[in-house]
C-alpha positions in Angstrom: 86.4 141.1 164.6 89.0 143.7 165.9 87.7 146.9 167.3 90.3 148.7 164.8 88.8 147.0 161.6 85.1 148.5 163.0 86.7 151.7 162.9 88.9 151.2 159.6 86.3 149.5 157.9 84.2 153.1 158.6 87.0 154.7 157.2 86.7 153.1 154.2 83.2 153.0 153.1 83.8 156.9 151.5 86.3 155.4 149.8 84.7 152.2 148.2 81.6 153.7 147.1 83.6 156.1 144.2 84.8 152.1 143.1 82.6 150.8 139.9 84.1 147.6 140.2 86.7 145.4 142.1 90.1 144.9 140.8 92.5 143.1 140.7 95.7 144.3 142.7 99.2 143.7 142.7 101.4 144.8 145.0 105.3 144.1 144.6 107.6 144.7 147.2 111.0 142.2 148.4 110.9 138.6 149.9 111.0 139.4 153.3 110.3 138.7 157.2 108.0 142.1 156.6 105.8 141.2 153.5 103.9 138.1 154.8 103.0 140.3 157.6 101.3 142.5 154.9 100.0 139.8 153.4 98.3 138.8 156.2 97.6 142.6 157.4 96.2 143.5 153.1 92.9 140.0 153.9 91.1 142.8 155.8 91.4 145.6 152.2 90.4 142.9 149.9 87.3 142.5 152.4 86.6 145.3 152.8 86.6 146.6 149.3 86.2 143.6 147.2 89.4 144.0 145.1 92.3 141.7 144.9 95.2 141.2 145.9 98.3 139.1 144.6 102.0 139.8 145.7 104.2 139.6 143.4 107.9 139.2 146.3 111.5 139.2 145.2 114.4 138.2 147.4 116.6 141.3 148.3 120.3 140.4 147.0 117.6 140.2 143.0 115.1 142.4 143.8 116.1 146.3 143.1 117.8 144.3 138.9 114.2 142.9 138.8 111.5 145.7 139.3 113.9 148.0 138.3 113.8 146.3 135.0 110.5 146.0 135.3 109.5 149.8 135.7 112.2 150.4 133.1 110.1 148.8 130.7 106.5 150.3 131.5 105.7 147.4 132.6 101.8 146.2 134.1 103.0 143.6 137.2 103.2 145.7 139.9 99.7 148.3 140.6 101.5 149.5 143.4 105.4 149.1 144.4 106.9 149.3 147.9 110.3 150.5 145.7 113.6 151.3 148.5 114.2 154.3 149.4 117.0 154.9 146.6 114.8 155.2 144.0 112.7 158.1 144.8 114.8 160.1 142.3 114.8 157.9 139.4 111.5 157.1 139.5 109.8 160.2 140.1 111.7 161.6 136.5 111.5 158.7 134.9 107.9 158.8 135.5 107.4 155.8 137.0 105.5 156.6 140.0 102.2 158.2 139.6 102.7 161.9 141.5 100.4 161.6 145.4 99.6 165.1 146.4 96.5 165.9 144.8 95.5 162.8 146.2 96.4 163.6 149.4 95.1 166.6 149.5 91.2 165.1 147.9 92.0 162.7 151.3 93.2 164.1 154.1 96.2 162.8 154.2 99.1 164.8 155.5 102.7 164.0 156.1 103.1 165.8 158.6 101.7 163.2 160.8 104.1 160.6 159.9 108.1 160.4 161.0 109.7 163.6 159.5 112.9 161.5 157.9 110.8 158.2 156.2 108.9 161.6 154.1 112.7 162.4 153.0 113.8 159.7 152.5 110.7 157.8 151.1 108.5 160.1 150.4 109.5 163.1 148.8 111.7 163.8 145.5 113.1 166.9 145.1 115.0 166.5 148.7 113.5 169.0 150.4 110.4 169.6 148.2 106.9 169.3 149.2 106.6 166.7 145.8 105.2 163.6 147.1 105.4 160.0 145.0 105.0 157.2 147.5 103.4 157.2 151.5 106.0 156.0 153.9 104.9 152.0 154.3 107.6 150.8 156.4 109.8 152.4 158.9 113.7 150.8 159.0 116.8 151.6 160.0 120.3 149.1 160.5 120.8 148.2 164.8 122.4 146.1 167.0 121.1 142.8 168.5 123.3 141.8 170.5 123.2 138.5 173.3 122.1 139.4 176.6 122.6 136.5 178.8 125.7 136.5 177.6 127.0 140.1 178.6 125.5 138.7 181.8 127.0 136.3 183.3 129.5 136.4 186.1 132.7 135.5 185.2 132.5 137.2 182.0 131.6 140.6 184.0 134.5 140.2 186.0 136.6 139.8 183.8 135.6 141.8 180.7 135.9 144.8 183.3 139.6 143.8 185.0 140.3 143.9 181.2 138.6 147.2 180.3 137.9 148.7 182.8 134.1 149.0 182.8 130.5 146.8 183.1 130.6 144.8 179.7 126.6 146.3 178.7 125.3 147.7 175.4 128.2 149.6 173.7 127.6 153.6 173.1 130.5 153.9 171.4 131.6 152.3 167.8 135.0 152.1 170.1 133.4 150.3 172.5 131.7 148.0 170.1 135.1 147.0 168.7 136.5 146.5 172.1 133.2 143.9 173.1 133.6 142.2 169.5 136.7 141.4 170.5 136.1 139.7 173.7 133.5 137.3 172.2 136.3 136.6 169.1 137.0 133.2 169.4 136.0 133.1 172.9 134.0 129.3 174.5 130.5 129.6 174.7 128.2 126.2 176.1 131.6 124.0 174.3 130.8 125.8 171.6 133.7 128.8 169.6 131.9 131.6 168.9 132.9 135.5 166.8 132.4 138.7 167.6 130.1 140.2 165.1 128.4 139.8 162.0 128.0 143.0 159.8 127.8 144.2 157.1 130.0 142.4 153.6 127.7 142.0 151.2 129.0 142.2 146.9 127.3 142.0 144.7 123.5 144.8 145.8 124.3 146.5 148.8 125.4 144.9 152.0 128.5 146.0 152.6 127.2 150.0 152.0 124.9 149.9 153.7 127.2 148.6 156.6 129.4 150.8 156.0 128.3 153.5 156.5 127.3 153.1 159.8 131.1 154.0 160.7 131.8 156.5 157.5 128.6 158.4 159.0 129.6 158.5 163.0 133.2 159.4 161.7 132.4 162.8 159.8 131.6 161.7 156.0 129.5 163.5 154.2 128.0 163.2 150.8 128.8 166.9 150.0 129.3 170.0 151.2 125.7 170.4 152.9 126.6 174.2 151.0 127.2 173.3 147.7 125.5 169.5 147.2 127.8 167.8 144.0 131.5 169.5 145.7 132.7 166.2 147.0 136.3 166.7 147.8 137.0 166.9 151.0 133.3 165.5 152.8 134.2 161.9 150.7 137.3 161.6 151.5 137.5 163.6 155.5 140.4 162.6 157.2 137.6 161.7 159.8 136.3 159.6 156.7 139.2 157.7 156.0 139.1 157.4 160.1 135.7 155.1 159.7 136.6 153.3 156.9 139.5 152.5 157.9 137.5 151.2 162.1 135.1 149.0 159.5 137.5 147.3 158.2 139.8 147.2 161.2 136.4 145.3 162.9 136.0 143.6 160.1 139.1 142.5 160.6 138.8 141.6 164.5 135.7 140.1 164.3 134.4 138.5 162.8 133.5 134.8 161.7 136.0 132.9 159.0 134.6 132.9 156.2 132.3 136.2 156.6 133.7 138.0 153.7 130.1 138.4 151.7 127.6 138.7 153.8 124.2 140.7 154.0 121.4 140.5 155.6 120.2 136.1 155.8 123.7 135.4 157.1 123.8 137.5 159.5 120.1 136.6 160.8 122.1 133.2 160.7 124.4 133.4 162.3 123.1 135.2 165.4 119.7 132.0 165.8 122.3 129.4 165.4 124.7 131.7 168.3 127.9 132.0 166.5 128.1 135.9 167.2 127.4 137.4 170.0 127.1 141.0 168.2 124.7 141.1 165.1 124.2 143.9 162.7 121.3 143.9 160.8 118.3 146.5 159.9 115.3 146.6 162.4 112.7 144.2 161.0 114.7 141.7 161.9 113.7 142.0 165.9 110.5 140.7 165.5 111.3 137.2 164.4 115.1 137.6 167.4 112.0 138.4 169.6 110.2 135.4 168.9 113.1 132.6 168.4 112.9 129.1 170.2 117.4 129.4 170.6 118.1 133.5 171.0 114.5 134.9 172.2 112.6 136.7 175.0 115.8 137.7 177.7 118.6 135.6 175.4 118.5 138.6 173.1 118.6 142.5 174.1 118.6 145.5 170.9 121.1 148.6 170.8 121.3 151.9 167.9 123.8 152.4 166.5 126.4 153.8 168.8 128.4 157.1 168.0 132.0 158.1 166.8 134.4 160.6 167.2 132.4 163.0 165.0 128.9 162.3 164.9 125.8 159.9 166.3 124.1 158.8 163.6 122.8 155.3 161.3 121.9 153.9 157.7 118.7 154.2 156.9 116.6 151.3 155.6 112.9 151.3 155.2 110.6 152.0 152.1 107.8 154.0 150.8 104.5 152.1 148.7 103.2 153.7 145.6 100.9 153.5 142.8 102.5 152.9 139.4 102.3 155.4 136.4 101.8 151.9 134.2 98.6 150.1 136.1 96.3 149.9 134.2 93.7 149.6 138.0 95.4 153.2 139.6 91.9 153.9 141.2 91.9 150.1 142.6 95.6 151.3 144.0 95.3 154.8 145.4 92.0 152.9 146.8 94.9 150.8 149.2 97.2 153.4 149.4 94.0 155.6 151.2 93.0 152.2 153.7 97.0 151.8 154.5 97.0 155.3 155.7 94.8 154.7 158.2 96.0 154.8 162.2 93.6 151.7 163.0 95.6 149.8 160.4 98.9 151.3 161.1 98.4 150.6 164.8 98.2 146.3 163.8 101.1 147.1 160.5 102.9 147.0 163.8 101.1 144.9 165.5 101.7 142.0 162.6 105.5 143.3 162.5 105.2 145.7 160.2 106.7 149.1 161.1 104.8 151.6 160.9 106.3 155.5 160.3 102.6 157.1 161.4 103.5 159.4 164.2 99.7 158.4 165.9 101.2 154.5 166.3 105.1 155.4 167.4 103.8 158.1 169.5 101.5 156.7 171.2 102.8 156.6 174.8 101.9 152.6 175.2 104.2 152.5 171.9 108.0 152.4 173.4 106.7 149.6 175.9 105.0 147.5 173.1 107.8 145.3 172.2 111.8 145.1 173.9 113.1 147.0 171.3 110.0 149.4 169.7 111.9 151.7 172.2 115.5 150.9 170.0 113.3 151.7 166.6 113.1 155.2 168.2 116.2 156.0 168.6 117.1 154.0 166.4 114.6 156.4 163.6 115.8 159.6 165.7 119.7 159.6 164.2 119.1 158.5 160.6 121.1 159.7 157.0 120.5 157.9 154.3 122.4 156.9 150.7 122.3 159.1 148.0 118.7 158.9 146.0 120.2 160.6 142.9 118.4 159.8 139.7 121.5 158.3 139.2 122.2 155.9 142.4 122.4 152.7 140.6 125.3 154.2 139.7 126.7 156.4 142.9 126.0 152.0 144.9 128.1 150.2 142.6 131.1 152.5 142.8 131.1 152.6 146.5 130.6 148.7 147.1 133.4 148.5 144.6 135.4 150.5 145.7 134.9 149.6 149.6 134.5 145.8 149.5 138.1 146.4 148.2 139.8 148.1 150.2 137.5 146.0 153.7 137.5 142.3 152.6 140.3 142.3 149.7 142.6 144.2 151.7 143.9 146.4 148.2 145.2 150.0 149.7 144.5 152.4 151.9 141.6 153.3 152.9 142.4 157.0 151.4 142.8 155.5 148.3 139.1 154.0 148.5 137.9 157.1 149.0 139.6 159.0 146.8 138.7 156.6 144.0 135.6 156.4 145.2 134.8 160.6 144.3 136.6 160.6 140.9 133.9 158.0 139.9 131.0 159.8 142.1 132.1 163.0 139.8 132.1 161.0 136.7 128.7 160.1 137.7 127.3 163.0 138.0 129.1 164.9 135.4 127.5 161.6 132.7 124.1 162.9 134.5 125.3 166.6 133.3 124.6 167.3 136.7 128.9 168.6 137.2 
């Protein structure tokens, strides 16, 4: 048994004593690599607590529909829910999640111990207030993976510098990223035609929104007037935001593989691992798998944060918090799991298994940045995050953006200004229906 497990066991003993009998707990999350790591991690909880853990994992493309339906119906399937960051407002307002303030205070758990952006993104509602409905569970952010081995080829370095007047390396701006993607588009490498970039274009769930915001934010897009949050006109559709949407369409048009008009996380992973693209936009959760991949892993790949734009430097926040479902009949045991999971020793092991801890004690450890090839990029990326709406009506807000952006970027319908003007109208209608405006 590892030393960290002995520490966790000792810390956990007082909590176990409060439970009178073992329980069968079901934890609900998305079906992806980090979920497999959590299953492995949770074996220690089972051994220490006497509770039995089951898991309900649903593919990302169906995750929101499946789990929000479960919550909205008052279902008892899930005792613990690792719900997406955008759900926090609706789940708090509807009473789906147990408010955790009292529990945190009793157990000595403080949100000051977690990365601030993850507390705001995953735990708080209303935003900016000390009202907590989740414990930050999995820090995530959109970043980039690149074929470092291709970038280092002397003949490509020479050709690129001759053409662009700078070295072929990690792009510092979105404009430089587009240049690199264009440079690789249609090029033959090792007798195979390759393409510039795999980016998010998916229409059905949240994909293109999670992609395009990485350009919009850095061109000046805002969700509203900082002084008047639901004043959208001139912020959602500012001149900078229009330029950002035009940039994303230009990147799609010039530099993506054929047939990539409906891609999200899994398609981007497949394209990169198969050697089809030089650059991959994706959430940070993929980096452990890339690093271990027999085709592109190790020194063949590198990682960098979303580059800056002309008016800002941000990246789209991903990740989730873990909540106790209010309809659970095993809330006491579920809270035990929250307490166990929050321990520094467990969080350190979570990182070692491939999970992304949001605990400061883990990510601020002097050895963290060098612990994995992508660790520093994770830290740099989490320092520039911005998130989508977390309003109770977030689903309606998301559907409107998916529709407007996909029609312009992928289908080529209308102009960027028309798309964003229409989005303002859509969002105002949503807020009017909600009684906010």
